[in-house]
C-alpha positions in Angstrom: -98.3 129.1 34.5 -97.4 127.7 38.0 -93.6 127.4 38.4 -94.0 123.7 39.4 -95.3 123.0 35.8 -92.4 124.8 34.2 -90.3 122.0 32.4 -86.6 121.9 33.1 -83.6 122.6 30.9 -83.4 118.9 29.8 -86.7 119.1 27.9 -86.8 119.4 24.1 -88.8 122.3 22.6 -91.6 119.9 21.7 -91.8 118.6 25.3 -92.0 122.1 26.6 -94.7 123.0 24.1 -96.8 120.0 25.2 -96.4 120.6 28.9 -97.3 124.2 28.5 -100.4 123.4 26.4 -101.6 120.8 29.1 -100.9 123.1 32.0 -102.5 126.3 30.4 -105.7 124.4 29.6 -108.6 125.0 31.9 -110.0 121.7 31.1 -108.7 118.3 30.3 -107.2 118.4 26.8 -107.9 115.4 24.5 -105.2 113.7 22.4 -106.6 114.9 19.2 -106.6 118.5 20.4 -103.0 118.2 21.4 -102.1 116.8 18.1 -103.9 119.6 16.3 -102.4 122.3 18.5 -98.8 121.0 18.2 -98.9 119.9 14.7 -97.0 116.6 15.7 -97.5 113.3 14.2 -99.6 111.0 16.4 -96.7 108.5 17.0 -94.3 111.3 18.2 -96.9 112.9 20.4 -97.6 109.5 22.0 -94.0 108.9 22.8 -93.6 112.3 24.3 -96.6 112.0 26.3 -95.5 108.5 27.7 -92.1 109.7 28.4 -92.9 112.8 30.3 -96.3 112.0 32.2 -94.4 111.9 35.4 -91.7 114.6 34.7 -94.2 117.2 33.6 -96.9 116.6 36.2 -99.8 115.9 34.0 -102.1 112.9 34.1 -104.2 111.1 31.6 -107.8 110.4 32.2 -110.8 109.3 30.2 -111.6 113.0 29.5 -108.0 114.0 28.5 -104.8 115.1 29.9 -104.5 117.6 32.6 -101.8 119.2 34.9 -102.4 118.1 38.3 -100.1 120.6 40.0 -101.5 123.6 38.2 -105.3 123.0 38.4 -107.8 121.9 40.9 -108.9 119.0 38.8 
């Protein structure tokens, strides 16, 4: 994983997991796939995604979430 996408020390374990899943995915990852991979309830996952969308350098598109500093998307 690119160092730019590595979450900081102020991230929870859940936030780190989500950032790593998004940034390690070769394609945009859909919400339901994130939910399945993390095992998080959809409300918790939604809150984390909204809170960290700028901090973790990922972006939401129609096709899913992707890390814009780690990929050529």
